[in-house]
C-alpha positions, 0 to 999 in steps of 0.5 A: 227567345230561342233561335228555333222559336224565332225561325218557326215564327218567321216561317209561319209569318212568311206563310201567312204573308204568302197566303194573303198575297194570293188571296187578297188580289182575288178578293179585290178582283171579286170586289171590283168586278161589278165596278166595270161598266158595260152596255148593249143595244139590241134591235131584236125586231125591225120589220115590215108586217103584212096584215090584211091590206096594210103594211105597218112597221113594227119594232122591239128594242132594248138597251142596258148599261151597268155592271155584273149585278145591277143594270139600267134597262130601257125597252121599247116596242110598237107598231106604226102604220105606213098609211093613215093615223093609228099606231101604238108605242110602249117604253119602259125604264127599269132598274135591274138586279141579279138575284140568281144565275141568269135571272134578274129582278126588274122594277120601273115604269112603263109608258103606253101611247096610242094614236087613234082616229079620234084622239091620242091616249097615253098612260103610265104604269109601274112595272115589276117582273123578272127576266132570265133563262128557264130550263132548255134555254127559254128566255122568259119575261113575266111582268106585272103592271099597275097603272096610275088608275089602279088597273092591274095587268100582266104579260109573259113573253117566252122565246127560244133560239133553235140552231139549224146550222151555225148561222141559221136560227129558228126563233119561236115566240109566245106572249100572253096578256091578261088583265084584272080590270076592263080598260076600254080606251086601250082595248083591254078587257078583263081576264085573258086578253090576247095570245100571240105566237110567232116564228122567225127564221133568221140568218146571221151573216155575223152574230151582230147582224141577221135578216129574217122572215116569219109570221105571227098569229094573234087571237083576242079573247072575251071582253078584249075581242068584244072591244075589237069588234066594236072598233071594227078590228079583227079578233084574229090575225095572221101576219107575214113579216120580214126584217132585220135583227142587229145589236152593238 
């Protein structure tokens, strides 16, 4: 064995070892990046609504726990009257997986509950959908629902935060509901059910805390509008609202 060969071998070995030292920590870091557990709770809407002569309280909230690629989501929204019976509530429990930058695939269960003048109703549905950022920073959530009775429906929500100043933001919101079958107990007709358009102006005293004011316009269509008339409800509503948004 010549000294030159040995010397070159030592140099090559040292180079490989140095490369390994440089690469392995990065690989290990990338491998365990998703092992960190994070969490967040967001109360996106907690508001008093003025619609007709009533002032119901509405909410929309979500929470998640998990890593960079997989998470468990809990979502809830609904409305309860301040006087008399009635109201509705929805809760979802979802498994979420990151499938592209800023896009998650979500699958799980949705539970609906309605409190009526005559009786209370509840149903369970499977939920499959996506959540992510579309071009121009629109937050979009398309979801497909299938009930235990085989009823199929879908909903698409889209929001966008527009900065007027560093603390003052205007948030438009659009949601569309459609269904394949008619479900009279839940006031759902086949086809296009409902279109909702809202606008909320909020001031962020801190990023985690922001009161807001706004309005929401709702329009029911076709069979859903007919069911609303039969129940003595309005087909079209304009709601004034005020509330607070916070997260931690």
